[in-house]
SERO-222755 format. One record per residue (C-alpha): residue number from 1; z, y, x; residue in one letter. Coordinates in nm, 3 decimals. Example, Ala and Ser with C-alpha at 12.3 -4.5 7.8 and 13.67 -1.06 7.14 Angstrom:
2
+-----+---------+---------+---------+-----+
|   n |      up |   north |    east | res |
+-----+---------+---------+---------+-----+
|   1 |   0.780 |  -0.450 |   1.230 |   A |
|   2 |   0.714 |  -0.106 |   1.367 |   S |
+-----+---------+---------+---------+-----+
***
This chain:
103
+-----+---------+---------+---------+-----+
|   n |      up |   north |    east | res |
+-----+---------+---------+---------+-----+
|   1 |  -2.885 |  -6.515 |   8.918 |   R |
|   2 |  -2.981 |  -6.387 |   8.582 |   R |
|   3 |  -2.819 |  -6.683 |   8.408 |   V |
|   4 |  -2.517 |  -6.634 |   8.628 |   H |
|   5 |  -2.494 |  -6.268 |   8.516 |   G |
|   6 |  -2.532 |  -6.362 |   8.151 |   E |
|   7 |  -2.259 |  -6.624 |   8.184 |   I |
|   8 |  -2.033 |  -6.366 |   8.343 |   K |
|   9 |  -2.114 |  -6.119 |   8.065 |   Q |
|  10 |  -2.053 |  -6.379 |   7.793 |   L |
|  11 |  -1.734 |  -6.487 |   7.964 |   S |
|  12 |  -1.618 |  -6.127 |   7.973 |   S |
|  13 |  -1.708 |  -6.077 |   7.605 |   A |
|  14 |  -1.525 |  -6.399 |   7.517 |   L |
|  15 |  -1.218 |  -6.283 |   7.706 |   A |
|  16 |  -1.229 |  -5.947 |   7.524 |   E |
|  17 |  -1.266 |  -6.118 |   7.186 |   Q |
|  18 |  -0.981 |  -6.354 |   7.272 |   T |
|  19 |  -0.766 |  -6.054 |   7.364 |   R |
|  20 |  -0.857 |  -5.880 |   7.037 |   L |
|  21 |  -0.775 |  -6.192 |   6.835 |   V |
|  22 |  -0.439 |  -6.223 |   7.013 |   A |
|  23 |  -0.363 |  -5.854 |   6.950 |   T |
|  24 |  -0.462 |  -5.893 |   6.586 |   G |
|  25 |  -0.247 |  -6.203 |   6.557 |   Q |
|  26 |   0.052 |  -6.014 |   6.698 |   L |
|  27 |  -0.004 |  -5.727 |   6.455 |   R |
|  28 |  -0.036 |  -5.971 |   6.167 |   L |
|  29 |   0.289 |  -6.141 |   6.266 |   E |
|  30 |   0.460 |  -5.804 |   6.293 |   S |
|  31 |   0.336 |  -5.688 |   5.952 |   V |
|  32 |   0.425 |  -6.024 |   5.799 |   T |
|  33 |   0.778 |  -6.007 |   5.943 |   A |
|  34 |   0.822 |  -5.651 |   5.815 |   K |
|  35 |   0.691 |  -5.750 |   5.471 |   A |
|  36 |   0.930 |  -6.047 |   5.460 |   Q |
|  37 |   1.218 |  -5.820 |   5.561 |   E |
|  38 |   1.126 |  -5.578 |   5.282 |   T |
|  39 |   1.104 |  -5.865 |   5.031 |   I |
|  40 |   1.443 |  -5.997 |   5.144 |   D |
|  41 |   1.598 |  -5.652 |   5.104 |   Q |
|  42 |   1.443 |  -5.614 |   4.759 |   A |
|  43 |   1.571 |  -5.957 |   4.654 |   N |
|  44 |   1.920 |  -5.871 |   4.779 |   A |
|  45 |   1.910 |  -5.545 |   4.584 |   K |
|  46 |   1.790 |  -5.727 |   4.271 |   L |
|  47 |   2.075 |  -5.974 |   4.306 |   T |
|  48 |   2.323 |  -5.689 |   4.347 |   E |
|  49 |   2.181 |  -5.504 |   4.046 |   L |
|  50 |   2.187 |  -5.824 |   3.841 |   G |
|  51 |   2.555 |  -5.869 |   3.920 |   Q |
|  52 |   2.626 |  -5.507 |   3.831 |   E |
|  53 |   2.435 |  -5.551 |   3.505 |   L |
|  54 |   2.633 |  -5.863 |   3.418 |   D |
|  55 |   2.960 |  -5.680 |   3.490 |   A |
|  56 |   2.849 |  -5.383 |   3.281 |   T |
|  57 |   2.751 |  -5.611 |   2.991 |   R |
|  58 |   3.093 |  -5.772 |   3.005 |   A |
|  59 |   3.259 |  -5.429 |   2.998 |   K |
|  60 |   3.042 |  -5.325 |   2.703 |   V |
|  61 |   3.149 |  -5.637 |   2.511 |   K |
|  62 |   3.515 |  -5.553 |   2.575 |   V |
|  63 |   3.464 |  -5.192 |   2.465 |   V |
|  64 |   3.272 |  -5.303 |   2.153 |   E |
|  65 |   3.551 |  -5.545 |   2.066 |   S |
|  66 |   3.812 |  -5.271 |   2.109 |   K |
|  67 |   3.601 |  -5.034 |   1.900 |   A |
|  68 |   3.578 |  -5.292 |   1.619 |   R |
|  69 |   3.954 |  -5.343 |   1.634 |   T |
|  70 |   4.019 |  -4.968 |   1.620 |   V |
|  71 |   3.772 |  -4.932 |   1.332 |   A |
|  72 |   3.950 |  -5.209 |   1.142 |   E |
|  73 |   4.288 |  -5.049 |   1.212 |   Q |
|  74 |   4.156 |  -4.713 |   1.094 |   L |
|  75 |   4.026 |  -4.868 |   0.773 |   K |
|  76 |   4.365 |  -5.035 |   0.714 |   A |
|  77 |   4.548 |  -4.706 |   0.782 |   K |
|  78 |   4.316 |  -4.519 |   0.545 |   E |
|  79 |   4.386 |  -4.776 |   0.273 |   A |
|  80 |   4.759 |  -4.754 |   0.347 |   E |
|  81 |   4.740 |  -4.374 |   0.339 |   N |
|  82 |   4.559 |  -4.381 |   0.005 |   A |
|  83 |   4.822 |  -4.616 |  -0.137 |   E |
|  84 |   5.107 |  -4.400 |  -0.007 |   L |
|  85 |   4.941 |  -4.088 |  -0.145 |   T |
|  86 |   4.911 |  -4.256 |  -0.482 |   Q |
|  87 |   5.280 |  -4.357 |  -0.471 |   I |
|  88 |   5.384 |  -4.004 |  -0.369 |   C |
|  89 |   5.173 |  -3.851 |  -0.645 |   D |
|  90 |   5.335 |  -4.087 |  -0.896 |   G |
|  91 |   5.683 |  -4.001 |  -0.770 |   L |
|  92 |   5.608 |  -3.628 |  -0.782 |   L |
|  93 |   5.481 |  -3.667 |  -1.134 |   E |
|  94 |   5.802 |  -3.851 |  -1.231 |   Q |
|  95 |   6.016 |  -3.581 |  -1.066 |   V |
|  96 |   5.821 |  -3.307 |  -1.247 |   E |
|  97 |   5.864 |  -3.488 |  -1.581 |   R |
|  98 |   6.232 |  -3.538 |  -1.517 |   A |
|  99 |   6.269 |  -3.171 |  -1.429 |   G |
| 100 |   6.077 |  -3.067 |  -1.738 |   A |
| 101 |   6.290 |  -3.292 |  -1.957 |   A |
| 102 |   6.608 |  -3.130 |  -1.822 |   R |
| 103 |   6.482 |  -2.784 |  -1.889 |   A |
+-----+---------+---------+---------+-----+
***
């Protein structure tokens, strides 16, 4: 009888341990699934942000190109303005000399 009782007790302990292992396995699977879901979401977000970054870089290149063009146009206009100012100053000087010669 004593052996029979010990076998029953061991059998019960084995059943409890088996139940605990199964419960632990289910929890592990649940946590693993949740972790994988979180990783998938993070990867999707990284992909989205990467695409946004690429688009932003492309826009920056366009803006930089436009800025260089505008800077070059400004430099050309400044040179043109300086040349026109010099011509106007020369013409004014000629007009003043002509007016002084008449007087």
